[in-house]
N, C-alpha and C positions, 0 to 999 in steps of 0.2 A: 552652468550656473542655474539654469531653469530646473533641471532635474533635482538638484539639491534643494531648491526652494520648494518644489512640489513634495519631496520627501519630508521636509521639515513641517510643511503645512499639514500633511497627512498625519504625522506624529502628533502634532498639536490637537488635531481633531480627535484622534484616538484617546489622548490623555483627557481631553475635555469630556468625552463620552464616558470614560471610566470614572471620572470625578462625579458626574451627574448620577450614575447608577450606583455609586458606592462600591464598585468592584464586584458586584453580585452577579455579573453576567457569566454564568458557568457553562451554559450550553446544555445539550442533551447528552450527558455522560452515560446514562443508562442505555440509551439507544446505541451509542457507539460501542459499548461493551457487548451488547447483544449481537450487533453486526460482526464484531471480531470473533466472538465465540462461535457463531453460526458458520462463519467462513472457515474457521479452523476445523470444525466438525465436518464440513463438506469436503475439505481437502483430505482429511483423514480417511473418510469413507471412500472417496475416489482413489486414493493411493492404495488402500487395502484391496480394492476390486481390480484396479488397472495396473498395479505395481509390476507384476511379472511381464505383462505386455509392454509396458513402457521400458523396462530394463532390456528386454529383447530388442526393441526398436533402436534403443540407444547403442547397444552392442553391435547390431548390424550396421548402423550408420558409421560407427567408429571403424569397424572392419573395412567398410567400403572406402573410407577416407584413407586408410592405410594401404589400400590396394589389394587386400586379400578378400575377394568376393566369395561368400559361402557357395559351395557348389553342390 
């Protein structure tokens, strides 16, 4: 019962804060978009550079798991 009361109280506090700000609290959307785009670009560059090595490592690991060690 205490957890339900705490959740209800937290919901009321959030609703009160939203009413006071008029719902204009939108956060830093431009910053999050920039972080997302930069992360995607970093992954693309790393994948382009390390793709063949990663594929080889994965194939070797799968072969060892199956029991056929390259010789």
